[in-house]
C-alpha positions as CSV (number, residue, x, y, z in Angstrom):
1,M,-12.4,36.3,-33.7
2,G,-8.9,36.1,-32.3
3,G,-10.3,35.7,-28.8
4,N,-12.2,32.5,-29.7
5,H,-9.1,31.0,-31.3
6,D,-7.0,31.8,-28.1
7,T,-9.7,30.2,-26.0
8,S,-9.7,27.1,-28.2
9,Q,-5.9,26.8,-28.0
10,N,-6.2,27.2,-24.2
11,W,-8.7,24.4,-24.0
12,N,-6.6,22.2,-26.2
13,W,-3.6,22.9,-24.0
14,L,-5.6,22.1,-20.9
15,F,-7.0,18.8,-22.3
16,H,-3.4,17.9,-23.3
17,Q,-2.1,18.6,-19.8
18,L,-4.9,16.5,-18.3
19,E,-4.2,13.6,-20.7
20,Q,-0.5,13.8,-19.8
21,K,-1.3,13.7,-16.0
22,E,-3.6,10.7,-16.4
23,S,-1.1,9.0,-18.6
24,I,1.7,9.5,-16.0
25,I,-0.5,8.4,-13.1
26,N,-1.7,5.3,-14.9
27,G,1.8,4.5,-16.1
28,I,2.9,4.0,-12.4
29,S,2.9,0.2,-11.8
30,D,2.4,0.6,-8.1
31,A,-1.2,1.0,-6.8
32,L,-1.8,4.7,-6.1
33,M,-4.5,6.3,-4.0
34,L,-5.0,10.0,-3.3
35,M,-6.9,10.4,0.0
36,D,-8.2,13.0,2.3
37,A,-5.9,12.8,5.4
38,K,-8.6,13.4,7.9
39,T,-11.5,11.2,6.6
40,H,-9.4,8.6,4.7
41,Q,-11.8,9.1,1.8
42,I,-10.4,8.0,-1.5
43,L,-10.3,10.9,-4.0
44,D,-8.5,9.3,-6.9
45,V,-6.7,6.0,-7.8
46,N,-4.7,4.8,-10.8
47,Q,-5.3,1.9,-13.1
48,A,-2.9,-0.4,-11.2
49,F,-5.0,0.1,-8.1
50,L,-8.2,-0.8,-9.9
51,S,-6.6,-3.9,-11.4
52,L,-5.1,-5.0,-8.1
53,Y,-8.4,-4.8,-6.2
54,Q,-10.5,-5.8,-9.2
55,V,-12.8,-2.8,-8.8
56,R,-14.1,0.0,-11.0
57,R,-13.4,3.7,-10.3
58,D,-17.0,4.4,-9.4
59,Q,-16.8,1.6,-6.7
60,V,-13.8,3.3,-5.1
61,I,-14.1,7.1,-5.3
62,G,-15.7,8.5,-2.1
63,K,-15.2,5.2,-0.1
64,T,-12.6,5.0,2.7
65,C,-9.3,3.3,2.2
66,Y,-10.1,0.7,4.9
67,E,-13.4,-0.2,3.2
68,I,-11.5,-1.0,0.0
69,T,-8.1,-2.3,1.1
70,H,-9.2,-4.2,4.3
71,Q,-13.0,-4.8,3.7
72,V,-13.8,-3.3,7.1
73,S,-16.1,-0.5,8.2
74,K,-13.8,1.2,10.7
75,P,-10.2,2.5,10.6
76,C,-7.7,-0.3,10.4
77,S,-5.5,0.3,13.4
78,G,-4.7,-2.9,15.1
79,I,-7.0,-5.1,12.9
80,F,-4.4,-7.4,11.5
81,T,-1.3,-6.4,13.4
82,D,-0.4,-4.4,16.5
83,E,0.9,-1.6,14.3
84,P,-1.1,1.6,14.1
85,C,-2.6,2.8,10.8
86,P,0.3,4.1,8.7
87,L,-2.0,6.8,7.3
88,K,-2.6,8.2,10.8
89,D,1.1,8.2,11.5
90,T,1.8,10.2,8.3
91,E,-1.1,12.6,9.1
92,S,0.2,13.2,12.7
93,T,3.9,13.4,12.0
94,G,3.8,15.0,8.6
95,K,6.6,12.7,7.5
96,I,6.9,10.2,4.6
97,L,6.2,6.7,5.8
98,N,7.7,3.5,4.3
99,S,6.6,0.2,5.8
100,E,5.1,-3.2,5.2
101,Y,1.4,-3.7,5.9
102,I,-1.3,-6.3,5.5
103,H,-4.3,-5.8,3.3
104,R,-7.1,-8.2,2.3
105,D,-8.4,-8.9,-1.2
106,R,-12.1,-9.2,-2.0
107,N,-12.1,-12.8,-1.0
108,G,-10.6,-12.1,2.4
109,N,-7.1,-13.5,1.5
110,I,-4.2,-11.8,3.2
111,L,-1.9,-9.8,1.0
112,Y,1.4,-8.3,2.1
113,F,2.3,-4.8,0.8
114,E,5.2,-2.5,0.9
115,I,3.7,1.0,1.2
116,I,4.9,4.5,1.0
117,I,2.7,7.3,2.2
118,Y,3.5,10.9,1.2
119,P,2.0,13.7,3.1
120,L,0.6,16.6,1.0
121,K,0.4,19.8,3.0
122,D,-1.5,23.0,2.7
123,A,-0.1,26.5,2.9
124,K,-0.1,26.3,6.8
125,G,1.9,23.1,6.7
126,E,-1.0,20.9,7.8
127,V,-1.3,17.5,6.2
128,T,-4.6,17.7,4.2
129,Y,-4.1,14.9,1.7
130,V,-1.9,11.8,1.4
131,L,-0.6,10.0,-1.6
132,H,-0.5,6.2,-0.8
133,L,1.6,4.0,-3.0
134,S,1.6,0.3,-2.5
135,R,3.3,-2.7,-4.1
136,E,2.2,-6.2,-3.4
137,I,5.0,-8.3,-1.9
138,S,3.0,-11.4,-0.9
139,E,5.0,-13.8,-3.0
140,R,8.3,-12.5,-1.7
141,R,7.0,-12.4,1.9
142,R,5.8,-16.1,1.7
143,A,9.2,-17.1,0.2
144,E,11.0,-15.4,3.1
145,E,8.7,-17.1,5.6
146,A,9.3,-20.5,4.0
147,L,13.0,-19.9,4.1
148,K,12.9,-19.0,7.8
149,A,10.9,-22.2,8.5
150,K,13.6,-24.2,6.7
151,V,16.4,-22.5,8.6
152,M,14.6,-23.1,11.9
153,Q,14.1,-26.8,11.0
154,A,17.8,-27.1,10.0
155,E,18.8,-25.5,13.3
156,H,16.5,-27.8,15.2
157,L,17.9,-30.9,13.4
158,A,21.5,-29.6,14.1
159,S,20.6,-29.2,17.8
160,L,19.1,-32.7,17.8
161,G,22.2,-34.1,16.1
162,Q,24.4,-32.4,18.7
163,I,22.3,-34.0,21.5
164,V,22.5,-37.5,19.9
165,A,26.3,-37.1,19.5
166,E,26.6,-36.2,23.2
167,I,24.4,-39.1,24.2
168,I,26.5,-41.5,22.0
169,H,29.7,-40.1,23.5
170,E,28.3,-40.7,27.0
171,I,27.4,-44.2,26.2
172,K,30.9,-45.0,24.9
């Protein structure tokens, strides 16, 4: 009789731990993916990821990251930029990677992300899984680009003003 009570307590404890894990993972506001490092297959995602990409969990689990985040059927190295796939970099170096990267939404619109990829290693030190956190920075990136364009335009106008001033000086 005591054995059944202990088993019941153990199950309750286990369910409580799983609920806590899920609560913590879904409490993270950045989009999170747990992936197989070799195949790039998505093993788990959090609620922020599902909301960002407007997908259900069953549409994501088992798919590759490039199918979901880039809407392409092959690894993403060099698709949108000259930069290699950051996932491959983390897999090969075993180091945490922090960079900006381009993804696409379901409608093909370009989205800019700040990503951090954590390597998860086995007992031999081999990277077997990766934890991929991403934060959309499209609005910030577009604001920076608009500011750069205004600065360039101001510099161009200043240069033009300098030339006009020199021409007027020569005429006098």
